[in-house]
N, C-alpha and C positions, 0 to 999 in steps of 0.2 A: 538548445537546438530542438527542432520539432520532434526528432526521434526520442528525445528524453522528456517529452511533455508528460506531465502527470495527469492521468485521466481518472484516477480513483483515489479518494482520501477518506480519512475518518471524519464522521460527523457524530459527535457525542451528544446524544439527546439530553443527558443529565447536565451537561455543561450549559445548555440553553436554559433548562428549566430551573436550575439553581442560581442563575444570574439575576440578582435583584433588579438590575436595569431592564432586562428582558421581561421579567415578571410584571414590572410596572407599565410596560407598553400596552397600548390597546391593540385590537386586531389589525388595524391598518398599519400601525407602526411596526408590528411584528412582521407583517407581510413585506414591507419595504426592507427591513433589516435582513430577513432570510433571503430575499431575492438578491440583495447585494452580496451576501456571503456566497451564494451560488455563482454569481457572475465573476466574483474574484477567483474562486477556485477554477473556473473554466477559462480564465484569462491570465493564468500565471501569477496571480496575487495582486494585480492592480488594474484599475480602469480609469479612464479619463473622467474628470469631474471639475467642479469649481468649489470655492470655499463654502458656499451655502447649499451645495448639493442640488441646485435647481436643474442642472444638466442631466441628472439621473432620475428625476421624478417620473418621466414617461417611461424610462427604461424599466422601472419597477411597477408599472401599471398604476401609478398614483397620479391622478389628473388634477390635483389641487395646485393652485398657484398663489403667489404673493404670501401674505401672512398665514393663509391656511396651510400652505406647504411648509413654511418655516416652523409652524407649530408641530408638524409631524417630524421635521428634521431636528428639532431641538433635542428630542430624546434619542433619535436614531443616530444622528451625526456624531455624537460624542463617543460612540463605540468604534469609530474609524479614525485613521490617521490621514492627513492631507498634506502632500508634499509635491511641489512643482507641477501642479495641475493634475495630479493623480491621487486616487483614493486607495488606501491600504487597510488591512486589518491584522493586528498582531498575531492572533491565533492562526489565521489562514496562512500567513507567511511562515510561521513556525512549522505547521503541519506539511506544507509544500516543501520546505527545506529538508525536513526529516525524510520524507518520502523520496525526494530527489537524491539525497545523499545515500540512502540505503540502496536505491536502484543502481546508481553509478558505482558505488563501492563494490557491489556484488557482481556487476557486469564487468568491471575493469579489474580491480584488485582481486576479488574473489575468484572470478573465472580465469584470470591469468594464472593463478596458482592451482587451478582445478586438477591439472594433470599430475602434479607432484603430490597433491593431497590424495588423489585417487590411488597412486602407486604406494602411498604410505599405508593404505588399508588393504591392498591387494598384492599378490605375488607378481613376478615379472611377466607372467602370461595372462595377467588380468583376473586370475582366480582369487576370490575373496579369501583372506587369511582369517582363521577362526579368532574372533574377538567377541566382546560382549555385544557388539552391534549385530553379529551374524549368527546369533543363536537361533534355534528353531522358532519360527514365528508363532507357534502355538504357545510358547512360553511368554511370560510377561517380561518385557525388556525395559530395564531401568536406564534408558539412554539419556545422557545429558550433554549439552554443548555449551561451551563458555560464551557468555555474552559480555559485552563491554559496558561496565557500570556507568561510564561517562556519557554514553549515548545509547539510551534504551527507550526508543519511542514505543507507543502502545502497539500491541500485537495487531490490532486492526490496521493501523498505518503500515506496519511491516508487511502485512498480508497483501494490501492493495499494491504496494510497491513491488512485492514479490511476484504478483500476477503480471505486472508490466514487464519485469525482467525476464520472467519465464517465457512470455510470448516473443520477446526479442531473441532469446537464446535458442528456442525451439519453436519457430513460428507455427501457429495452428493452421491446419488446412481448411477447416470448416467450423461451423457452430458447435458441432459435437466435440471437437478438440478444445474449443474455448470453454465450453461447459465443464469438460473434464479437468482442465487446468484450474478453473474456479473452485471445483470441488476439492482438489488437492489442497489449495490454500485454506479452505474452510476446515478441512480435516486436520491440518497442521495446527491451525488456530485452536481447535477444540482440544487437541492433545497437549498443547501448551497450557491451556486453562486447567486441565486436570493434573498438571505437574509431571507428565510423562516426558516432555521435551522442554528445552529452553529456547529462547529466541534464535539462537544460532542454527537451529534446524533448518530455517529458511535458506541460509547460505549453503548448507550441506546438500539440500535437495537441488539447488541450482547447479552444483557440481555434477550431480547425476545427469541433469539435462544437458550440460555442456559435453559430458562424456558421450552421451547418446548422439548428440548432434554432430560431433567432430569425427566419430569413428566411421570411416568410409565403408566398412563392412556391413554396417547396419542398413538394411533395406527399408526398414520401418523404424526410424529412431524414436517415434512417439510411443510405439509399443514397447521398445526396449526400455525407455524411460519409466513407463508404468510398471514393467516387470521388475525393474530395479527397486522401485518404491515398495513393491510387494515383498520382495526378497529381503531387503535391508531393514525396512521399517514395519512390515506387517500391514501395509496399506491394502485395504479392500474396497477400492472404488467409493470411498466416502462412507462406508458402512460404520456404524457406531461400534 
């Protein structure tokens, strides 16, 4: 569905530069290859093509024809899959599937249980119960959340999917809100990198957003969301 379209994904530079096939390509071949990767990500993982790739030469800004184009496609084409008139790429399909699964799981399953999880950490009146998560933010918090070992995509992929899910849960009003959400994702990614949080923190933050969005008493749910991050996680607007 259009509302679930993935607009941000991980592009791992090291994956390109360590691929012997990519390293062996000349500048023109690399340009065609990267252009196709971008088109695939932007079009849900597949685009129309033909077995020899001639239909996509102009799409990639390559104006060679005949044998000249086939020489380009000889190295580039083997990196893609061709089925029933459409072109695919294994890594692109994997990353899109991971991001889509994460976003849908957190929007549907995760957010569906947000209210019960919230009350498990708070009293009946919504007051936080004293736990390791609610210690004074000036203290170091060794907070961890369980992650599923059977499905653990890169944090960059999780962060991009998290950003999409957050925008749908608590729609931004302007560019300032969009930037603020982006900064939250970056901060969480950094905290995971230094070992302070685990991947499950993204889901926990989405529950904060859902709580802020659904509480009719909140006149400014975005401000409530930010205040919750500050209180519960020690977030300081992206400050290191």
